[in-house]
DSSP file (Angstrom, degrees, kcal/mol; ACC not computed):
  #  RESIDUE AA STRUCTURE BP1 BP2  ACC     N-H-->O    O-->H-N    N-H-->O    O-->H-N    TCO  KAPPA ALPHA  PHI   PSI    X-CA   Y-CA   Z-CA
    1    1 A M              0   0    0      0, 0.0     5,-0.1     0, 0.0    28,-0.0   0.000 360.0 360.0 360.0  28.0  184.8  163.8  128.4
    2    2 A G        -     0   0    0      1,-0.1    27,-0.0     3,-0.0    31,-0.0   0.991 360.0  -4.3 -63.7 -82.8  188.1  164.5  126.6
    3    3 A N  S    S+     0   0    0      2,-0.1    -1,-0.1     0, 0.0     2,-0.1   0.504 105.0 109.1 -96.5  -5.5  190.4  161.6  127.2
    4    4 A E  S    S-     0   0    0      1,-0.1     2,-0.3     0, 0.0     0, 0.0  -0.394  76.6-105.4 -73.4 152.2  188.2  159.6  129.5
    5    5 A R        -     0   0    0     -2,-0.1     2,-0.5     1,-0.1    -1,-0.1  -0.559  29.7-121.5 -79.2 136.6  186.7  156.4  128.2
    6    6 A F        -     0   0    0     -2,-0.3     2,-0.8    -5,-0.1    -1,-0.1  -0.672  21.6-159.9 -79.7 124.1  183.0  156.4  127.4
    7    7 A D     >  -     0   0    0     -2,-0.5     4,-2.1     1,-0.2     5,-0.2  -0.866   6.4-172.0-108.6  98.7  181.1  153.8  129.5
    8    8 A F  H  > S+     0   0    0     -2,-0.8     4,-2.9     1,-0.2     5,-0.2   0.905  84.1  52.8 -57.8 -45.9  177.8  153.1  127.7
    9    9 A D  H  > S+     0   0    0      1,-0.2     4,-2.4     2,-0.2    -1,-0.2   0.894 108.8  50.3 -60.2 -40.6  176.4  151.0  130.4
   10   10 A E  H  > S+     0   0    0      2,-0.2     4,-2.2     1,-0.2    -1,-0.2   0.930 113.2  45.4 -62.5 -45.4  177.0  153.7  133.0
   11   11 A W  H  X S+     0   0    0     -4,-2.1     4,-2.4     2,-0.2    -2,-0.2   0.895 112.2  51.6 -66.0 -40.1  175.3  156.3  130.9
   12   12 A A  H  X S+     0   0    0     -4,-2.9     4,-2.0     2,-0.2    -2,-0.2   0.916 111.3  47.1 -63.6 -43.0  172.4  154.0  130.1
   13   13 A E  H  X S+     0   0    0     -4,-2.4     4,-2.9    -5,-0.2     5,-0.4   0.902 111.3  51.6 -65.0 -40.9  171.9  153.3  133.8
   14   14 A L  H  X S+     0   0    0     -4,-2.2     4,-2.6     1,-0.2     8,-0.4   0.905 109.2  50.5 -61.5 -42.4  172.1  157.0  134.6
   15   15 A A  H  < S+     0   0    0     -4,-2.4    -1,-0.2     1,-0.2    -2,-0.2   0.882 115.2  43.4 -64.0 -38.7  169.5  157.8  132.0
   16   16 A R  H  < S+     0   0    0     -4,-2.0    -2,-0.2    -5,-0.2    -1,-0.2   0.924 126.3  29.1 -71.1 -45.5  167.1  155.2  133.4
   17   17 A S  H  < S+     0   0    0     -4,-2.9    -3,-0.2     1,-0.2    -2,-0.2   0.847 135.0  20.1 -89.2 -37.1  167.6  156.0  137.1
   18   18 A W     X  +     0   0    0     -4,-2.6     4,-2.7    -5,-0.4     3,-0.3  -0.604  63.0 170.1-135.7  71.8  168.4  159.7  137.2
   19   19 A P  H  > S+     0   0    0      0, 0.0     4,-2.5     0, 0.0     5,-0.2   0.831  79.7  52.6 -59.4 -34.6  167.2  161.3  133.9
   20   20 A E  H  > S+     0   0    0      2,-0.2     4,-2.2     1,-0.2     5,-0.1   0.922 112.2  45.2 -66.7 -42.1  167.9  164.9  135.1
   21   21 A T  H  > S+     0   0    0     -3,-0.3     4,-2.6     2,-0.2     5,-0.2   0.906 112.1  52.9 -65.9 -41.4  171.4  164.1  136.1
   22   22 A F  H  X S+     0   0    0     -4,-2.7     4,-2.9    -8,-0.4    -2,-0.2   0.942 110.1  47.6 -56.5 -48.8  171.9  162.3  132.8
   23   23 A E  H  X S+     0   0    0     -4,-2.5     4,-2.5     1,-0.2    -2,-0.2   0.893 111.4  50.2 -63.6 -40.2  170.7  165.3  130.9
   24   24 A R  H  X S+     0   0    0     -4,-2.2     4,-2.0     2,-0.2    -1,-0.2   0.925 114.4  44.0 -63.1 -44.9  173.0  167.7  132.8
   25   25 A R  H  X S+     0   0    0     -4,-2.6     4,-2.5     2,-0.2    -2,-0.2   0.881 111.8  53.8 -67.9 -37.7  176.0  165.5  132.2
   26   26 A R  H  X S+     0   0    0     -4,-2.9     4,-2.6    -5,-0.2     5,-0.2   0.939 110.2  46.6 -61.0 -47.7  175.1  165.0  128.6
   27   27 A R  H  X S+     0   0    0     -4,-2.5     4,-2.8     1,-0.2    -1,-0.2   0.902 112.5  50.1 -62.3 -40.7  174.9  168.7  128.0
   28   28 A A  H  X S+     0   0    0     -4,-2.0     4,-2.3     2,-0.2    -1,-0.2   0.904 111.6  48.2 -64.6 -40.8  178.2  169.3  129.9
   29   29 A A  H  X S+     0   0    0     -4,-2.5     4,-2.2     2,-0.2    -2,-0.2   0.912 113.2  47.4 -66.2 -42.4  179.9  166.6  127.8
   30   30 A V  H  X S+     0   0    0     -4,-2.6     4,-2.6     2,-0.2     5,-0.2   0.935 112.7  49.1 -63.4 -46.1  178.6  168.0  124.5
   31   31 A E  H  X S+     0   0    0     -4,-2.8     4,-3.0     1,-0.2    -2,-0.2   0.895 110.5  50.8 -61.8 -40.2  179.6  171.5  125.5
   32   32 A A  H  X S+     0   0    0     -4,-2.3     4,-1.1     2,-0.2    -1,-0.2   0.909 111.5  47.9 -63.7 -41.7  183.1  170.3  126.4
   33   33 A A  H  < S+     0   0    0     -4,-2.2     3,-0.2     2,-0.2    -2,-0.2   0.914 116.2  43.2 -65.9 -42.7  183.5  168.6  123.1
   34   34 A I  H >< S+     0   0    0     -4,-2.6     3,-1.8     1,-0.2    -2,-0.2   0.923 111.7  54.0 -68.2 -44.2  182.3  171.7  121.2
   35   35 A G  H 3< S+     0   0    0     -4,-3.0    -1,-0.2     1,-0.3    -2,-0.2   0.712  98.3  64.7 -63.9 -21.3  184.3  174.0  123.3
   36   36 A A  T 3< S+     0   0    0     -4,-1.1    -1,-0.3    -3,-0.2    -2,-0.2   0.528  89.2  86.2 -80.3  -5.4  187.5  172.0  122.5
   37   37 A R  S <  S-     0   0    0     -3,-1.8     5,-0.1    -4,-0.2    -3,-0.0  -0.650  89.8 -96.1 -95.7 152.7  187.3  172.9  118.8
   38   38 A P     >  -     0   0    0      0, 0.0     4,-2.8     0, 0.0     3,-0.4  -0.235  51.1 -86.2 -65.1 159.0  188.7  176.1  117.2
   39   39 A G  H  > S+     0   0    0      1,-0.2     4,-2.1     2,-0.2     5,-0.2   0.754 120.9  36.7 -30.9 -69.9  186.4  179.1  116.7
   40   40 A R  H  > S+     0   0    0      1,-0.2     4,-2.0     2,-0.2    -1,-0.2   0.889 119.4  49.6 -62.9 -40.4  184.7  178.6  113.3
   41   41 A R  H  > S+     0   0    0     -3,-0.4     4,-2.5     1,-0.2    -1,-0.2   0.906 109.6  50.9 -66.1 -41.0  184.4  174.8  113.8
   42   42 A S  H  X S+     0   0    0     -4,-2.8     4,-2.5     1,-0.2    -1,-0.2   0.870 107.7  54.2 -65.6 -34.7  182.9  175.2  117.3
   43   43 A E  H  X S+     0   0    0     -4,-2.1     4,-2.1    -5,-0.3    -1,-0.2   0.928 110.1  46.1 -62.9 -44.6  180.3  177.7  115.9
   44   44 A R  H  X S+     0   0    0     -4,-2.0     4,-2.4     1,-0.2    -2,-0.2   0.912 113.5  49.3 -64.1 -42.4  179.2  175.1  113.3
   45   45 A L  H  X S+     0   0    0     -4,-2.5     4,-2.8     1,-0.2    -1,-0.2   0.890 109.0  52.7 -64.6 -38.4  179.1  172.4  115.9
   46   46 A R  H  X S+     0   0    0     -4,-2.5     4,-1.9     2,-0.2    -1,-0.2   0.903 110.4  47.8 -63.7 -41.1  177.0  174.6  118.2
   47   47 A R  H  X S+     0   0    0     -4,-2.1     4,-1.9     2,-0.2    -2,-0.2   0.908 112.4  49.3 -65.5 -41.5  174.5  175.2  115.4
   48   48 A L  H  X S+     0   0    0     -4,-2.4     4,-2.5     1,-0.2    -2,-0.2   0.921 110.0  50.8 -62.5 -43.6  174.4  171.5  114.6
   49   49 A Q  H  X S+     0   0    0     -4,-2.8     4,-2.8     1,-0.2    -1,-0.2   0.871 106.5  55.5 -62.9 -35.9  173.8  170.7  118.2
   50   50 A W  H  X S+     0   0    0     -4,-1.9     4,-2.1     2,-0.2    -1,-0.2   0.925 109.0  47.1 -60.4 -44.4  171.0  173.3  118.3
   51   51 A R  H  X S+     0   0    0     -4,-1.9     4,-2.2     2,-0.2    -2,-0.2   0.909 111.9  50.6 -63.4 -42.3  169.3  171.5  115.4
   52   52 A I  H  X S+     0   0    0     -4,-2.5     4,-2.4     1,-0.2    -2,-0.2   0.928 109.7  50.2 -61.2 -45.5  169.8  168.1  117.1
   53   53 A D  H  X S+     0   0    0     -4,-2.8     4,-2.2     1,-0.2    -1,-0.2   0.885 109.1  51.7 -62.0 -38.9  168.3  169.4  120.4
   54   54 A R  H  X S+     0   0    0     -4,-2.1     4,-2.1     2,-0.2    -1,-0.2   0.910 109.8  49.4 -65.4 -40.5  165.2  170.8  118.5
   55   55 A E  H  X S+     0   0    0     -4,-2.2     4,-1.2     1,-0.2    -2,-0.2   0.911 110.7  50.2 -63.5 -41.2  164.7  167.4  116.8
   56   56 A R  H  < S+     0   0    0     -4,-2.4     3,-0.3     1,-0.2    -1,-0.2   0.898 110.5  50.1 -63.4 -39.8  164.9  165.7  120.2
   57   57 A E  H  < S+     0   0    0     -4,-2.2    -1,-0.2     1,-0.2    -2,-0.2   0.877 111.2  48.5 -65.9 -37.4  162.4  168.1  121.7
   58   58 A R  H  < S+     0   0    0     -4,-2.1    -1,-0.2    -5,-0.1    -2,-0.2   0.692  90.9 103.4 -76.5 -18.8  159.9  167.5  118.8
   59   59 A A     <  -     0   0    0     -4,-1.2     6,-0.0    -3,-0.3     4,-0.0  -0.336  68.7-140.9 -70.1 145.8  160.2  163.8  119.1
   60   60 A A  S    S-     0   0    0      1,-0.2    -1,-0.1    -2,-0.0    -4,-0.0   0.778  81.0 -13.5 -74.6 -27.8  157.4  161.8  120.7
   61   61 A N  S  > S-     0   0    0      1,-0.0     4,-2.3    -5,-0.0     5,-0.2  -0.945  83.7 -81.3-162.7 174.0  159.8  159.4  122.4
   62   62 A P  H  > S+     0   0    0      0, 0.0     4,-2.2     0, 0.0     5,-0.1   0.860 125.8  51.8 -58.8 -37.0  163.5  158.3  122.3
   63   63 A M  H  > S+     0   0    0      2,-0.2     4,-2.4     1,-0.2     5,-0.2   0.906 109.2  50.3 -67.1 -39.5  163.0  156.0  119.3
   64   64 A D  H  > S+     0   0    0      2,-0.2     4,-2.7     1,-0.2    -1,-0.2   0.905 109.7  51.7 -62.3 -41.0  161.3  158.8  117.4
   65   65 A A  H  X S+     0   0    0     -4,-2.3     4,-2.5     1,-0.2     5,-0.2   0.914 108.9  50.7 -60.7 -42.6  164.2  161.0  118.2
   66   66 A C  H  X S+     0   0    0     -4,-2.2     4,-2.2     2,-0.2    -2,-0.2   0.921 111.8  46.8 -61.7 -44.7  166.6  158.4  117.0
   67   67 A V  H  X S+     0   0    0     -4,-2.4     4,-2.5     2,-0.2    -2,-0.2   0.917 112.0  50.9 -64.4 -43.6  164.7  158.0  113.7
   68   68 A R  H  X S+     0   0    0     -4,-2.7     4,-2.2     1,-0.2    -2,-0.2   0.914 112.4  45.8 -60.7 -43.7  164.6  161.8  113.2
   69   69 A L  H  X S+     0   0    0     -4,-2.5     4,-2.5     2,-0.2    -1,-0.2   0.867 110.2  54.4 -69.5 -35.5  168.3  162.2  113.8
   70   70 A H  H  X S+     0   0    0     -4,-2.2     4,-2.5    -5,-0.2    -2,-0.2   0.936 110.3  46.4 -61.5 -46.4  169.0  159.3  111.4
   71   71 A R  H  X S+     0   0    0     -4,-2.5     4,-2.7     1,-0.2     5,-0.2   0.905 110.9  52.8 -61.9 -41.6  167.0  161.0  108.7
   72   72 A M  H  X S+     0   0    0     -4,-2.2     4,-1.9     1,-0.2    -1,-0.2   0.922 111.6  45.5 -61.3 -44.3  168.8  164.3  109.4
   73   73 A M  H  X S+     0   0    0     -4,-2.5     4,-1.5     2,-0.2    -1,-0.2   0.902 111.9  51.7 -66.0 -40.7  172.2  162.6  109.1
   74   74 A W  H  X>S+     0   0    0     -4,-2.5     4,-3.4     1,-0.2     5,-0.5   0.911 109.5  49.4 -64.9 -41.1  171.2  160.8  105.9
   75   75 A R  H  X5S+     0   0    0     -4,-2.7     4,-1.9     1,-0.2    -1,-0.2   0.892 108.2  54.9 -62.3 -38.4  170.0  164.0  104.3
   76   76 A S  H  <5S+     0   0    0     -4,-1.9     7,-1.9    -5,-0.2    -1,-0.2   0.827 117.6  36.1 -63.9 -31.1  173.2  165.7  105.2
   77   77 A F  H  <5S+     0   0    0     -4,-1.5     7,-2.8     5,-0.3     8,-0.5   0.935 135.9  15.1 -85.4 -53.0  175.1  162.9  103.4
   78   78 A A  H  <5S+     0   0    0     -4,-3.4    -3,-0.2     5,-0.2    -2,-0.2   0.523 102.6  96.2-107.2  -7.7  172.9  162.1  100.4
   79   79 A G  S ><<S-     0   0    0     -4,-1.9     3,-2.4    -5,-0.5     6,-0.4  -0.126  92.6 -57.4 -77.3 178.0  170.5  165.0  100.1
   80   80 A P  T 3  S+     0   0    0      0, 0.0    -1,-0.2     0, 0.0     3,-0.1  -0.331 129.6   8.8 -57.2 130.0  170.9  168.1   97.9
   81   81 A G  T 3  S+     0   0    0      1,-0.2    -2,-0.1    -3,-0.1    -3,-0.1   0.585 103.3 141.3  74.1   9.8  174.2  169.8   98.7
   82   82 A G    <>  -     0   0    0     -3,-2.4     4,-2.2    -7,-0.1    -5,-0.3  -0.103  70.0 -89.9 -79.4 179.3  175.2  166.9  100.9
   83   83 A L  H  > S+     0   0    0     -7,-1.9     4,-2.7     1,-0.2     5,-0.2   0.882 123.6  53.8 -58.7 -43.4  178.6  165.2  101.4
   84   84 A A  H  > S+     0   0    0     -7,-2.8     4,-2.2     1,-0.2    -1,-0.2   0.918 110.4  47.5 -60.7 -43.3  178.1  162.7   98.5
   85   85 A E  H  > S+     0   0    0     -8,-0.5     4,-2.1    -6,-0.4    -1,-0.2   0.915 113.0  48.4 -64.0 -42.8  177.3  165.5   96.1
   86   86 A R  H  X S+     0   0    0     -4,-2.2     4,-2.2     2,-0.2    -2,-0.2   0.896 110.6  50.5 -66.3 -40.2  180.3  167.6   97.2
   87   87 A L  H  X S+     0   0    0     -4,-2.7     4,-1.7     2,-0.2     6,-0.2   0.920 110.4  49.7 -64.4 -43.0  182.6  164.6   96.9
   88   88 A N  H  <>S+     0   0    0     -4,-2.2     5,-2.3    -5,-0.2     4,-0.3   0.911 111.0  49.9 -60.8 -41.9  181.4  163.8   93.4
   89   89 A A  H ><5S+     0   0    0     -4,-2.1     3,-1.0     1,-0.2    -1,-0.2   0.881 107.7  54.5 -64.6 -38.3  181.9  167.4   92.4
   90   90 A M  H 3<5S+     0   0    0     -4,-2.2    -1,-0.2     1,-0.3    -2,-0.2   0.863 110.1  45.3 -65.1 -36.4  185.4  167.5   93.8
   91   91 A R  T 3<5S-     0   0    0     -4,-1.7    -1,-0.3    -5,-0.1    -2,-0.2   0.380 119.5-108.6 -91.0   6.5  186.5  164.5   91.8
   92   92 A G  T < 5S+     0   0    0     -3,-1.0    -3,-0.2    -4,-0.3    -2,-0.1   0.569  72.5 140.4  83.1   8.3  184.9  165.8   88.6
   93   93 A G      < -     0   0    0     -5,-2.3    -1,-0.2    -6,-0.2     2,-0.1  -0.205  62.8 -72.3 -77.8 173.6  182.1  163.3   88.6
   94   94 A P        -     0   0    0      0, 0.0    -1,-0.2     0, 0.0    -5,-0.1  -0.417  39.9-135.3 -69.0 139.5  178.6  164.0   87.7
   95   95 A V        -     0   0    0     -2,-0.1   -10,-0.1    -3,-0.1    -9,-0.0  -0.858  28.6-121.8 -93.4 115.2  176.6  166.0   90.2
   96   96 A P        -     0   0    0      0, 0.0     2,-0.4     0, 0.0    -8,-0.0  -0.318  23.3-146.1 -62.0 134.6  173.2  164.2   90.5
   97   97 A Q        -     0   0    0    -17,-0.1     0, 0.0    -2,-0.0     0, 0.0  -0.850  12.3-126.3-102.0 135.7  170.3  166.5   89.7
   98   98 A R        -     0   0    0     -2,-0.4     3,-0.1     1,-0.1     0, 0.0  -0.636  28.6-117.1 -78.0 132.0  167.1  166.0   91.5
   99   99 A P        -     0   0    0      0, 0.0    -1,-0.1     0, 0.0     0, 0.0  -0.375  42.0 -90.6 -66.1 150.5  164.1  165.6   89.2
  100  100 A P        -     0   0    0      0, 0.0    -3,-0.0     0, 0.0     2,-0.0  -0.301  48.9-105.5 -61.6 145.6  161.5  168.4   89.4
  101  101 A G        -     0   0    0     -3,-0.1     2,-0.5     1,-0.1    -3,-0.0  -0.287  26.4-135.1 -70.0 156.9  158.8  167.7   92.0
  102  102 A R        -     0   0    0     -2,-0.0     2,-0.5     2,-0.0    -1,-0.1  -0.958  12.5-132.6-116.2 130.2  155.3  166.7   90.9
  103  103 A V        -     0   0    0     -2,-0.5     0, 0.0     1,-0.0     0, 0.0  -0.699  20.4-147.8 -83.6 125.7  152.3  168.3   92.5
  104  104 A L        -     0   0    0     -2,-0.5     2,-0.3     1,-0.0    -1,-0.0  -0.800  11.2-130.0 -95.7 131.2  149.7  165.7   93.5
  105  105 A P        -     0   0    0      0, 0.0    -1,-0.0     0, 0.0     0, 0.0  -0.610  19.8-162.1 -79.4 137.4  146.1  166.7   93.3
  106  106 A F        -     0   0    0     -2,-0.3     3,-0.1     0, 0.0     2,-0.0  -0.968  24.9-112.4-116.6 134.4  144.0  165.9   96.4
  107  107 A P        -     0   0    0      0, 0.0     2,-0.1     0, 0.0     0, 0.0  -0.350  37.0-107.6 -64.3 145.0  140.3  165.8   96.2
  108  108 A S        -     0   0    0      1,-0.1     0, 0.0     2,-0.1     0, 0.0  -0.430  14.6-147.8 -70.8 144.8  138.5  168.5   98.1
  109  109 A R  S    S+     0   0    0     -2,-0.1     2,-0.2    -3,-0.1    -1,-0.1   0.571  70.3 101.6 -88.4 -10.1  136.7  167.5  101.3
  110  110 A R              0   0    0      1,-0.1    -2,-0.1     0, 0.0     0, 0.0  -0.485 360.0 360.0 -73.8 144.2  134.1  170.2  100.8
  111  111 A R              0   0    0     -2,-0.2    -1,-0.1     0, 0.0    -2,-0.0   0.346 360.0 360.0-128.5 360.0  130.8  169.0   99.4
């Protein structure tokens, strides 16, 4: 999937009609993209892809997978140690501190 054009409609039809073939091609395309990167970068991408695959496996359906991956990306950007925090630190800006968590009491179910 290097220089070839991505055809969303073709992939969507493949996923609907031939899910096993879609999955095989998806994995091959991901592996080709990761393999085209230099050593250290490909290792990081491989670890990220592993996390993505685990989230997809845990999801109840494709929409749940989409929501899970969206949350994962947002945490990577805005969460502790995320891109936004690192960019602020690089430019000398304030590094946002997370307020300490608060433990919420839950009533016991025992009677």
